[in-house]
N, C-alpha and C positions, 0 to 999 in steps of 0.2 A: 643545715641545708640539705644534706643527703646522707642517709644511713642504710646500710644493707645488714639485715639480721638473718643469720643462718640460711643463706641462699644456697640452694642446690639446683643444679641443672645437668641433665644427661641427654646426649644424643646417642651416637653409637657407643660412646664410652662416657664415663663420668667426667664432667668438666669442672664443676664446683660441688663440694660437699660441705655443708654448714659453714659457708664463707661469710664472715662478718667484717664490716669496715665502716667507719664513720668519716665522711669527707667534710672538711671545713671549707670555708670560702677561701679558695687558694687555687694555684695551678699544680696539677699532678701529672707526673710522667709515669705512665703505666708500662712497666718493663716485664718481659717474659719471652721464653722461647716460643716458636711456632707451636700452636696447639695448646698453649697454656691457658687460653680463655680470655685474652685481651678484648678481641672483637665481641665475643659473646657477652662479656661484662658490660661493655658500652651499649650493646643492643638491649640488654635487660634494663639498663637505666633509662634508655629512651622509650622502652615499651614495645619494641619490635619483637623481642622474645619475652615469654612469660616464664618465670622461674617455676620449677616443679614443686618447690617448697621454700619457705622462708618469707621474708617481708622486706619490701623496699619502702622507706619512709622519706618523703620529700617535705620541704617546708609547706605547711598547710595552706599557704597563700598561692602556691604554685600549681599550675596545671601541667602534668607530666608531658602530655602530647604537644601542647602549644609553646611551652616555655623551655624546652630542652631541644637543642639543635644537635643532630647527629650528622656529621660530615665525613664521608669516606672518599676513596679514590676511584669509585665506580661511576662512570659517566652514563650508564645505561638507564638511569632514572630521568634523563632529559629526553626531550623530543628532538631528535637529530635533524629532522627536516624543517624545523622552525628556526627562526633567528634567535640569537641570544636574547634580544629584547622581548620577543614573544614568550620565550621560556620564562624569563624573570617575571613578566607581567602575570603569566598564568599562575606561577607558584606564589606570588604575592597575593593574588586574589584568594587563594586557599587560606592563607594566614589571616587575611582581612584585618591587618593592623594599620592604624593611622600613620605610624611612623615608618612603615616599610619603605615608602618611596624615597624619603629624604635619606634614611640610613643606607639604602641601596645605592643612591647616587654618590654618597660620601665614600662608600667602600669601593665602588667602581673607580672613582677618582684616585683613591689611595693606591690602588694597584695599576692605575693608568690603563684602564680597560675600555673606556668610552668608545674607542675606535672599533671595538668588536661588536657593538650592539646590533648592527644590521647585517652581520654575517651569519650564515647558517651554522648551527651548532656543530654539524658534522665536519665543517671545514677547519675547525680549531685544532691546534696541536694538543697533545696530552696535557702539557703544562697549563695551557689556556683553559682547557676544560676543567682542570682542577681549580683554577682561580675563579671561574664562574660558579663552580660548586660552592666555593667559600662565600662568594657574594650572596648566593641564594640562601645559604644557611645562616649567615651572620645578619642578613637584612631583616630577619624577624625579630632582631634585638632580644635574643634569648637571655635567660638568667644562668643557664648551664650550657656550656659548649663542649661537645664530645668530638674530638678530632682523631679519626682512625687512619693513620698512615698518610696524612695529607701532605706532609713535607716532602715525601719521596719524589713527587713529580715537579717540584718547584726548583727554579734556579736559586743561586745564593742570594741574589738581590731580593727576590720575593719572599724567600725564607726569612730574611731580616725584617721585612715589612710586616709579615704575619706575626713574627715574634714580638715586635713592638706593639702591634695591635692587641695581642693577647695580654701583654703586661699592662697596657693602658686600660683594657676592658676590666681587669681585676681591680685596679685602683679606682675606676669610675663607678663600677656597680657592686664592688665587694661581693663577688659571686664566685662561680666555680668553672674551671676549665680542666678537662682531663684529656691528655693526648697520648697516642702510641706512636712509636717509630722504631725502625731498625737502626737508625743512626743515633749517635751519642753526643754530637757536638751542638749543644744548645746553651752556650754561654750567655746569650742575650736574654734568657728567661730564668727567673728565680722560681724554681719549682721544688715540690716535694716528690719523692720517689716512692712508688708502690710496686713491689716486685711480686709477680705471680709465678709460682714454680710449677 
């Protein structure tokens, strides 16, 4: 599904040097201290960052940009003066997938968010913004889901819903989920652990 071969990336300092790893169709918990490269790795996989050297190999049938969802805890990528519905319609039109609308409705119902559709995005709480970010990312029905610290803004109830969704997603699509978190209590998810030092 996804293989990194001798990846190197440098900003002010070296983040990765000849890093290699092969991800199978599974759920991975990416662990590491601040500055260890967790977010950088996810952004390289998504294609937001380009590695300085090395190679990223995806399943030949997959399109990296369209089939990989990167979801973080940053709400600045939304239009805060628009309603939730307007935001979701806009981003769905970018993906232009036939199953966006049905999947979107299913995920909105799963998190019990339909009552927020006509509210301005700026009026939402941080937790609600995080949930709408998840709806936007998951609605494209990706084969690879990258979750960057998304659990931190969720209450325990919604953490459990997301955990169940991730587990069902893997069973249904036999695909790949990689998530990062500063928390350790994820008993609801059967995952493999990858530690970055």
